[in-house]
C-alpha positions as CSV (number, residue, x, y, z in Angstrom):
1,M,9.1,-21.4,-23.2
2,T,8.6,-18.3,-21.1
3,Y,10.7,-15.2,-20.9
4,C,11.4,-12.9,-18.0
5,Q,10.9,-9.1,-18.4
6,H,12.8,-7.2,-15.8
7,S,14.6,-4.1,-14.9
8,P,17.6,-3.3,-12.6
9,R,15.0,-2.9,-9.8
10,N,12.8,-5.8,-10.9
11,P,14.9,-9.0,-11.4
12,L,14.1,-12.7,-11.3
13,F,16.7,-15.2,-12.1
14,G,16.0,-17.9,-9.6
15,D,19.2,-19.3,-8.3
16,D,21.3,-17.9,-11.2
17,P,22.8,-14.6,-9.9
18,A,25.3,-14.7,-12.8
19,A,22.5,-14.0,-15.3
20,Y,21.4,-11.1,-13.1
21,T,24.9,-9.7,-13.1
22,R,25.2,-10.0,-16.9
23,D,22.0,-8.2,-17.7
24,R,22.5,-5.6,-14.9
25,E,25.7,-4.6,-16.8
26,I,23.6,-4.3,-20.0
27,L,21.0,-2.1,-18.3
28,S,23.5,0.0,-16.3
29,H,24.7,1.6,-19.6
30,G,21.2,2.1,-21.0
31,P,18.5,4.7,-20.5
32,F,17.7,3.3,-17.1
33,A,21.1,4.0,-15.6
34,H,21.1,6.5,-12.7
35,N,23.4,8.0,-10.1
36,Q,23.3,5.8,-7.0
37,A,25.2,8.4,-5.0
38,T,22.3,10.8,-5.5
39,A,19.8,8.1,-4.7
40,E,21.4,7.5,-1.3
41,K,20.5,10.9,-0.1
42,T,17.6,11.4,2.2
43,P,14.8,13.1,0.1
44,T,13.8,16.7,0.9
45,M,10.5,18.3,0.1
46,R,12.1,20.1,-2.8
47,T,13.4,16.8,-4.4
48,L,10.0,15.2,-3.8
49,L,8.3,18.0,-5.6
50,L,10.8,17.9,-8.5
51,Q,10.2,14.1,-8.8
52,F,6.5,14.7,-8.9
53,R,6.9,17.2,-11.7
54,G,8.8,14.6,-13.6
55,Y,6.0,12.1,-13.6
56,S,3.7,11.6,-16.5
57,R,0.4,13.5,-16.8
58,D,-1.5,10.2,-16.5
59,L,0.3,9.3,-13.3
60,K,-0.5,12.7,-11.8
61,L,-4.1,12.3,-12.7
62,F,-4.1,8.9,-11.2
63,L,-2.8,10.4,-7.9
64,C,-5.7,12.9,-8.0
65,F,-8.1,10.1,-8.6
66,S,-6.6,8.2,-5.7
67,L,-6.9,11.2,-3.4
68,L,-10.6,11.7,-4.1
69,V,-11.7,8.1,-4.0
70,N,-9.8,7.3,-0.8
71,T,-11.0,10.5,0.8
72,G,-14.6,9.4,0.1
73,F,-13.8,5.9,1.3
74,A,-12.3,7.3,4.6
75,V,-15.4,9.4,5.2
76,F,-17.6,6.4,4.6
77,G,-15.5,4.1,6.7
78,L,-15.5,6.4,9.7
79,V,-19.2,7.3,9.7
80,F,-20.7,4.0,8.5
81,N,-20.2,2.0,11.7
82,L,-21.5,4.9,13.8
83,Y,-24.5,5.1,11.5
84,L,-25.2,1.4,11.9
85,Y,-24.7,1.7,15.6
86,E,-27.4,4.4,15.7
87,L,-29.7,2.1,13.7
88,G,-29.4,-0.5,16.5
89,Y,-26.8,-2.9,15.1
90,R,-24.0,-4.0,17.4
91,E,-20.4,-5.2,16.8
92,D,-21.3,-8.7,15.6
93,A,-23.5,-7.2,12.9
94,L,-20.9,-4.5,12.1
95,G,-18.3,-7.3,11.8
96,L,-20.7,-9.2,9.4
97,F,-21.3,-6.1,7.2
98,N,-17.6,-5.2,7.0
99,G,-16.7,-8.8,6.4
100,I,-19.2,-9.2,3.5
101,Q,-17.7,-6.1,1.9
102,I,-14.2,-7.3,2.3
103,L,-15.1,-10.8,1.2
104,A,-16.5,-9.4,-2.1
105,L,-13.4,-7.2,-2.5
106,A,-11.2,-10.3,-2.1
107,L,-13.2,-12.4,-4.6
108,V,-12.9,-9.8,-7.2
109,S,-9.2,-9.2,-6.4
110,V,-8.5,-12.9,-7.2
111,G,-9.3,-12.3,-10.9
112,I,-8.0,-8.7,-11.1
113,G,-5.1,-9.7,-13.3
114,A,-7.4,-11.4,-15.8
115,I,-9.9,-8.5,-15.7
116,V,-7.1,-5.9,-16.5
117,R,-5.7,-8.1,-19.3
118,R,-9.2,-8.3,-20.9
119,V,-10.6,-4.8,-20.6
120,G,-7.6,-2.7,-19.6
121,I,-6.7,-0.8,-16.4
122,W,-8.7,2.3,-17.2
123,T,-11.9,0.5,-17.8
124,S,-11.4,-1.5,-14.7
125,L,-10.9,1.7,-12.6
126,I,-13.9,3.6,-13.9
127,T,-16.2,0.5,-13.7
128,G,-15.2,0.0,-10.1
129,L,-15.6,3.6,-9.2
130,V,-19.1,3.8,-10.6
131,L,-20.2,0.6,-8.9
132,Y,-18.7,1.7,-5.5
133,A,-20.1,5.2,-5.6
134,A,-23.6,3.9,-6.4
135,A,-23.4,1.2,-3.7
136,C,-22.3,3.9,-1.2
137,V,-25.4,6.0,-2.0
138,G,-27.6,2.9,-1.4
139,L,-25.9,2.1,1.9
140,A,-26.4,5.7,3.1
141,L,-30.2,5.3,2.5
142,A,-30.6,1.6,3.5
143,T,-31.8,0.4,6.9
144,G,-32.8,-3.2,6.3
145,F,-30.4,-6.0,7.2
146,W,-30.4,-7.9,3.9
147,L,-30.3,-4.8,1.8
148,I,-27.2,-3.7,3.7
149,V,-25.6,-7.1,3.1
150,L,-26.3,-6.9,-0.7
151,L,-25.0,-3.3,-1.0
152,A,-22.0,-4.1,1.1
153,A,-21.1,-6.9,-1.3
154,L,-21.5,-4.6,-4.3
155,S,-19.4,-1.8,-2.7
156,G,-16.7,-4.4,-2.0
157,A,-16.6,-5.5,-5.6
158,G,-16.4,-1.9,-6.8
159,L,-13.8,-1.0,-4.3
160,A,-11.6,-3.9,-5.5
161,L,-11.5,-2.5,-9.0
162,A,-11.1,1.1,-7.9
163,T,-8.3,0.7,-5.3
164,T,-6.4,-2.6,-5.9
165,L,-4.7,-1.4,-9.1
166,T,-2.6,1.3,-7.4
167,M,0.7,-0.5,-7.6
168,P,0.2,-2.0,-11.1
169,F,-0.6,1.5,-12.4
170,V,2.5,3.0,-10.6
171,I,4.7,0.2,-11.9
172,E,3.4,0.7,-15.5
173,Y,3.6,4.5,-15.7
174,A,6.3,5.6,-13.2
175,P,9.9,5.9,-14.4
176,V,11.7,2.6,-13.7
177,H,14.4,4.1,-11.4
178,R,11.8,6.1,-9.4
179,R,9.3,3.4,-8.7
180,Q,10.1,3.2,-5.0
181,E,9.6,7.0,-4.6
182,A,6.5,6.9,-6.8
183,S,5.0,4.1,-4.7
184,A,5.8,5.9,-1.5
185,L,4.1,9.0,-2.9
186,A,1.1,7.0,-3.9
187,F,0.7,5.5,-0.5
188,S,1.3,8.9,1.1
189,V,-1.6,10.3,-1.0
190,I,-3.8,7.5,0.4
191,A,-2.7,8.4,3.9
192,L,-3.4,12.1,3.2
193,A,-6.8,11.1,1.9
194,T,-7.4,9.3,5.1
195,T,-6.6,12.5,7.0
196,A,-9.0,14.6,4.9
197,G,-11.6,11.9,5.1
198,A,-11.4,11.6,8.8
199,L,-11.7,15.4,9.2
200,V,-14.7,15.5,6.9
201,G,-16.3,12.4,8.4
202,G,-15.8,13.7,12.0
203,L,-17.1,17.2,11.3
204,A,-19.8,16.5,8.6
205,P,-22.5,15.1,10.9
206,S,-22.3,18.0,13.3
207,L,-22.2,20.5,10.5
208,F,-25.2,19.0,8.8
209,A,-27.0,19.0,12.2
210,A,-26.2,22.6,12.7
211,F,-27.3,23.9,9.3
212,L,-30.1,21.5,8.3
213,P,-33.4,21.9,10.1
214,G,-34.8,18.8,11.7
215,V,-31.4,17.1,11.8
216,A,-30.2,16.5,15.4
217,P,-26.5,15.9,16.2
218,G,-25.5,12.3,16.8
219,T,-28.6,10.8,15.1
220,A,-28.8,8.4,12.2
221,T,-30.0,11.2,10.0
222,A,-26.9,13.3,10.7
223,F,-24.6,10.3,10.0
224,R,-26.6,9.6,6.8
225,C,-25.7,13.1,5.6
226,G,-22.1,12.4,6.3
227,L,-22.3,9.2,4.2
228,L,-23.8,11.0,1.3
229,A,-20.9,13.6,1.5
230,G,-18.4,10.7,1.2
231,S,-20.3,9.2,-1.7
232,A,-20.1,12.6,-3.5
233,L,-16.4,12.7,-3.1
234,C,-16.1,9.2,-4.5
235,A,-18.2,10.2,-7.5
236,A,-16.0,13.3,-8.1
237,A,-13.0,10.9,-8.7
238,I,-14.4,10.2,-12.1
239,L,-13.1,13.6,-13.4
240,P,-9.4,12.8,-13.4
241,L,-10.1,9.4,-15.0
242,L,-11.9,11.0,-17.9
243,R,-8.9,13.3,-18.5
244,M,-6.4,10.4,-18.9
245,T,-5.0,9.6,-22.4
246,E,-2.6,6.7,-22.6
247,P,-4.5,4.3,-20.2
248,R,-7.7,4.8,-22.2
249,Q,-6.1,3.4,-25.4
250,P,-7.6,0.1,-26.4
251,H,-4.2,-1.7,-26.2
252,A,-1.9,-1.8,-23.3
253,P,1.4,0.2,-23.6
254,A,4.4,-1.6,-24.9
255,P,6.7,-3.2,-22.3
256,Q,9.3,-0.8,-21.1
257,F,12.1,-3.4,-21.1
258,P,13.2,-6.0,-23.7
259,N,13.1,-9.7,-23.1
260,L,16.7,-10.2,-22.0
261,V,16.9,-13.6,-20.4
262,E,15.2,-16.9,-20.9
263,E,13.7,-17.9,-17.6
264,P,14.7,-21.4,-16.6
265,V,12.3,-23.9,-15.1
266,H,13.7,-23.8,-11.6
267,A,13.4,-20.0,-11.7
268,Q,9.7,-20.4,-12.6
269,H,9.2,-22.7,-9.6
270,R,11.1,-20.3,-7.4
271,A,8.9,-17.4,-8.6
272,R,5.7,-19.2,-7.9
273,R,6.9,-20.1,-4.4
274,D,7.9,-16.5,-3.7
275,M,4.6,-15.3,-5.0
276,W,2.6,-17.5,-2.7
277,T,4.8,-16.6,0.2
278,F,4.0,-12.9,-0.3
279,V,0.3,-13.8,-0.6
280,T,0.3,-16.0,2.6
281,I,2.1,-13.5,4.7
282,A,-0.2,-10.7,3.6
283,G,-3.1,-12.8,4.9
284,V,-1.5,-13.3,8.2
285,M,-0.8,-9.5,8.5
286,A,-4.5,-8.9,7.5
287,I,-5.7,-11.0,10.4
288,S,-3.6,-8.9,12.8
289,G,-5.5,-5.7,11.7
290,G,-8.9,-7.1,10.9
291,I,-9.6,-8.5,14.3
292,V,-9.5,-5.1,15.9
293,I,-9.1,-2.1,13.5
294,P,-12.7,-2.2,11.9
295,F,-14.1,-1.6,15.4
296,Y,-11.5,0.9,16.6
297,N,-13.8,3.9,16.2
298,V,-16.4,2.2,18.4
299,Y,-13.6,1.1,20.8
300,L,-12.7,4.8,21.3
301,F,-16.3,5.5,22.0
302,T,-16.1,3.1,25.0
303,F,-13.6,5.6,26.6
304,G,-16.0,8.5,26.2
305,A,-15.0,9.8,22.8
306,N,-17.5,11.3,20.4
307,A,-17.6,11.4,16.6
308,R,-15.6,14.6,16.4
309,D,-12.9,13.2,18.7
310,V,-12.6,10.0,16.6
311,G,-12.4,12.1,13.5
312,Y,-9.5,14.1,14.9
313,V,-7.7,10.9,15.9
314,Y,-8.1,9.4,12.4
315,A,-7.1,12.7,10.8
316,L,-4.0,12.9,12.9
317,A,-3.1,9.3,12.1
318,G,-3.6,10.0,8.3
319,L,-1.5,13.2,8.5
320,F,1.4,11.5,10.3
321,A,1.2,8.5,8.0
322,A,1.3,10.7,4.9
323,L,4.4,12.5,6.1
324,A,6.1,9.3,7.3
325,G,5.4,7.4,4.1
326,L,7.4,9.9,2.0
327,F,10.5,8.9,3.9
328,A,10.0,5.1,3.5
329,P,12.4,5.0,0.6
330,A,15.1,6.6,2.8
331,L,14.6,4.0,5.5
332,A,14.7,1.3,2.9
333,R,18.0,2.6,1.5
334,R,19.6,2.9,5.0
335,A,18.4,-0.3,6.6
336,G,17.7,-2.4,3.5
337,S,14.1,-3.1,2.3
338,L,14.1,-6.5,4.0
339,H,15.1,-5.2,7.5
340,A,12.9,-2.1,7.0
341,V,9.8,-4.2,6.5
342,F,10.6,-6.2,9.7
343,L,11.1,-3.1,11.7
344,V,7.9,-1.3,10.6
345,R,5.8,-4.4,11.2
346,I,7.2,-5.2,14.6
347,L,7.4,-1.7,16.2
348,P,3.6,-1.2,16.7
349,V,3.5,-4.4,18.9
350,P,4.8,-2.8,22.1
351,F,2.1,-0.1,22.0
352,F,-0.7,-2.7,21.8
353,I,0.9,-4.7,24.6
354,L,0.8,-1.6,26.7
355,L,-2.9,-1.1,25.7
356,L,-3.6,-4.7,26.8
357,L,-2.0,-4.2,30.1
358,A,-3.1,-0.6,30.9
359,P,-6.2,0.2,28.7
360,G,-7.0,3.9,28.4
361,Y,-8.0,6.5,25.9
362,A,-4.5,8.1,25.6
363,V,-2.8,4.7,25.2
364,A,-5.4,3.6,22.6
365,V,-4.8,6.8,20.6
366,V,-1.0,6.4,20.7
367,A,-1.2,2.8,19.7
368,Y,-3.5,3.6,16.7
369,L,-1.2,6.4,15.6
370,A,1.9,4.2,15.8
371,R,0.3,1.5,13.7
372,A,-1.0,3.9,11.1
373,V,2.4,5.6,10.7
374,L,4.4,2.4,10.5
375,T,1.9,0.7,8.2
376,S,2.1,3.6,5.8
377,M,5.9,3.1,5.7
378,N,5.5,-0.7,5.2
379,W,3.5,-0.7,2.0
380,P,5.8,1.2,-0.4
381,I,8.8,-0.7,0.8
382,D,7.1,-4.1,0.7
383,S,5.5,-3.4,-2.7
384,T,8.7,-2.4,-4.3
385,F,10.6,-5.3,-2.9
386,T,7.8,-7.6,-4.3
387,A,8.3,-6.1,-7.7
388,E,12.1,-6.6,-7.4
389,V,11.8,-10.3,-6.5
390,L,9.2,-11.3,-9.0
391,P,9.2,-11.1,-12.8
392,R,7.2,-8.3,-14.4
393,R,4.8,-10.7,-16.0
394,M,3.6,-11.7,-12.4
395,V,3.3,-8.3,-10.9
396,A,-0.5,-7.7,-11.6
397,T,-1.2,-11.3,-10.6
398,V,0.7,-11.1,-7.3
399,F,-0.9,-7.8,-6.3
400,G,-4.3,-9.1,-7.1
401,L,-3.8,-12.3,-5.1
402,R,-2.1,-10.5,-2.3
403,S,-5.1,-8.1,-2.1
404,A,-7.4,-11.1,-2.1
405,S,-5.4,-12.8,0.6
406,W,-5.4,-9.6,2.6
407,N,-9.1,-9.1,2.3
408,F,-10.0,-12.7,3.0
409,G,-8.0,-12.6,6.1
410,W,-9.4,-9.2,7.1
411,A,-13.0,-10.4,6.5
412,A,-12.5,-13.6,8.5
413,A,-10.8,-11.6,11.3
414,S,-13.7,-9.1,11.3
415,F,-16.3,-11.9,11.7
416,L,-14.3,-13.4,14.5
417,G,-13.3,-10.1,16.1
418,G,-16.9,-8.8,16.2
419,W,-18.1,-12.0,17.8
420,L,-15.3,-12.0,20.4
421,I,-16.0,-8.3,21.3
422,V,-19.7,-8.9,21.9
423,Q,-18.9,-12.0,24.0
424,G,-16.0,-10.8,26.1
425,G,-14.7,-7.3,25.2
426,Y,-11.7,-6.1,23.3
427,E,-8.9,-7.8,25.3
428,L,-8.7,-11.1,23.3
429,P,-8.9,-9.4,19.9
430,I,-6.0,-7.0,20.9
431,A,-4.0,-10.0,21.9
432,G,-4.7,-11.6,18.5
433,L,-3.4,-8.4,16.8
434,I,-0.2,-8.7,18.7
435,V,0.4,-12.4,18.0
436,F,-0.4,-12.2,14.2
437,A,1.7,-9.0,13.8
438,I,4.7,-10.8,15.3
439,A,4.1,-13.8,13.1
440,S,3.9,-11.9,9.9
441,A,7.1,-9.9,10.6
442,I,9.1,-13.0,11.6
443,A,7.9,-15.1,8.7
444,Y,8.8,-12.4,6.2
445,Q,12.2,-11.9,7.6
446,L,13.1,-15.7,7.8
447,Y,11.9,-16.6,4.3
448,F,13.3,-13.7,2.3
449,S,16.6,-13.3,4.2
450,R,17.4,-16.8,2.8
451,H,16.4,-15.9,-0.7
452,P,19.2,-16.5,-3.3
453,L,18.9,-13.0,-4.7
454,V,19.2,-11.5,-1.2
455,R,22.0,-13.8,0.0
456,T,24.1,-13.3,-3.2
457,G,23.5,-9.5,-3.1
458,A,21.7,-9.5,-6.5
459,I,19.0,-7.3,-5.0
460,Q,21.2,-4.6,-3.5
461,S,18.2,-2.6,-2.2
462,A,17.4,-5.5,0.2
463,L,20.7,-5.1,2.0
464,P,21.6,-2.4,4.6
465,A,23.6,0.5,3.2
466,T,26.8,-0.8,5.0
467,H,26.5,-4.2,3.2
468,R,25.7,-2.8,-0.2
469,V,28.2,-2.9,-3.0
470,R,28.4,0.6,-4.5
471,Q,28.1,0.7,-8.3
472,T,30.8,3.2,-9.2
473,A,32.6,3.9,-12.4
474,P,35.9,2.1,-12.9
475,A,38.9,4.0,-11.7
476,P,41.0,5.5,-14.5
477,Q,44.2,3.7,-15.2
478,A,47.2,5.2,-13.7
479,V,49.6,7.0,-16.1
480,P,53.0,5.4,-15.7
481,P,55.5,7.9,-14.4
482,V,58.1,9.4,-16.8
483,P,61.5,8.3,-15.7
484,T,63.9,11.1,-15.0
485,P,67.0,10.8,-17.2
486,R,70.5,10.6,-15.6
487,L,72.9,13.4,-16.3
488,D,75.0,11.2,-18.5
489,E,72.0,10.4,-20.7
490,V,71.1,14.0,-21.5
491,P,72.1,14.7,-25.1
492,A,74.7,17.4,-25.7
493,P,73.4,20.6,-27.1
C-alpha cells in the first residue's frame, strides 16, 4: 500500500478529482492557504526581492552556489570548443567530446534519486562539484584525444550531481505556495550565470593575452587560460555549500505535508504513464537543441565573428533570459501553464525557419536570442507543472530521469549534428531543430490537455485565467429585512 504526499500545488489523484477537492478544502484552511487575488498580480522587482528575503538561508546559499557553478560552466562551455578548434579538432570530434560528457551526465542522472536517498542532497552536490572542477582543470591542460574523452566523461558525471538537483532542492526548501516563483528565480539565476560566464569567457582569452607575456590572442594557450578561469569559478562554489546547515544533516528533513489520501492502483498507473511522458518529451526537445546548439559558437565564427563577438551574443542571451524567466510565473497565471509551455516551445521555430531560408549573422543572433529567452521561460513553468501532476514521492525520480532523457537525446543529437555539419554544413541540423521543436510542443499539448486533472479543473494553474475558478471566501448570508409595521400595529403610548 502506498500513500500520496501532496500539496495544493502538487496533487495526484489519478481519475478521482473528488479526492483532490476534498483534500484541497483541508489544505485551504491550513498553513498553506494563501491569497489567490494577490497571486494573480504580475510581479514587480520589489515583490520579487521581498519573496527572495522570505526564502530560507539554505535556499539563498543554494542560489549563490548555482550562480557560481553555472558561471564557471558557461565560461567553460563557451571557450572549450574554441580551444579544441585551435588544437586541430573539427566539428565531428567536438560533437564526440560533448556527446561523451552529456552521455556520462545522463547515466548518472538515471540513478540520481537513489543517490540522493542514500547519501543526501548536500553530499551529492559537493561530490559532484569537486569531481567537475577537477575534471575541468584536467581538460584545460589536456591535448590528447583519449585523455580528453576520459576527462569529458568525468566532468559529465560531476556535472550531473552538481546541477541536476536544482528543482528537487527548490521543491524541498522553498515555501509550498511560492514554488513557481522560486523555480523561476532559480532558472533566472542560471540564465544570469550564463550572461556572466559568456562575458568572462569572451573577454578572458584576450585579457590573458594582453597581460601575460608569451600568450598570443586567439591561440590555444589564451583559450586554456580562459578554461582555468572557469574552473576557478566552479571551485569557488564550494563556499556556499560549506555554509549550509539543514541540508548537511545526516537525515532528510521531515515531509512538509501529511499523508492525506491513499493512492489507488489506477492512480499509480496514471502517475507512471505521466512520468514517462514527461521523460520522453524531454528527450525529443533535447534532440531539437543538441543537433545545433553545441556548435553555435563555431557557427557564428563562419559568419566572421570572433571570440569576443560570440561572448557578447551569449552574454546578451543570458541577460535577456534571466529577466524573462522572472516573469514566467505571470505568463503561466495568465495563459495557464499548459498553454504557456506550448507557446514558449513553438515561438522560436519561425526564427530558425528564417535562418534556414536566409542565413546571416544578424538572423543567427536573433534566432539564438529568441530560443534562449523562451527556453528560460519554459523550464520553471514546465518543472512546476510536473510537480503538480506527479506525487511528491516521484519528484526526485522524474527530474533525474528527465535529465537523463534530456542528456541522452542531447548526446545522440550532438554526435549526429557534428557528423552532418562536417558532411554538408548547418542546413540539415537546423531543419532538425525545427522539426523536433514542433514535435515536442505538440506532443506536450495533446497529452496533457486530455489529462483528467486538467480536464476537470483540479489543477487550476494549468488553465487560462479566464477559465479558472476563483477560490473566494463564501459570501456572507444576507440579513433578512426588518418588516416595517403598519400604523394600526404600533402600540399605543
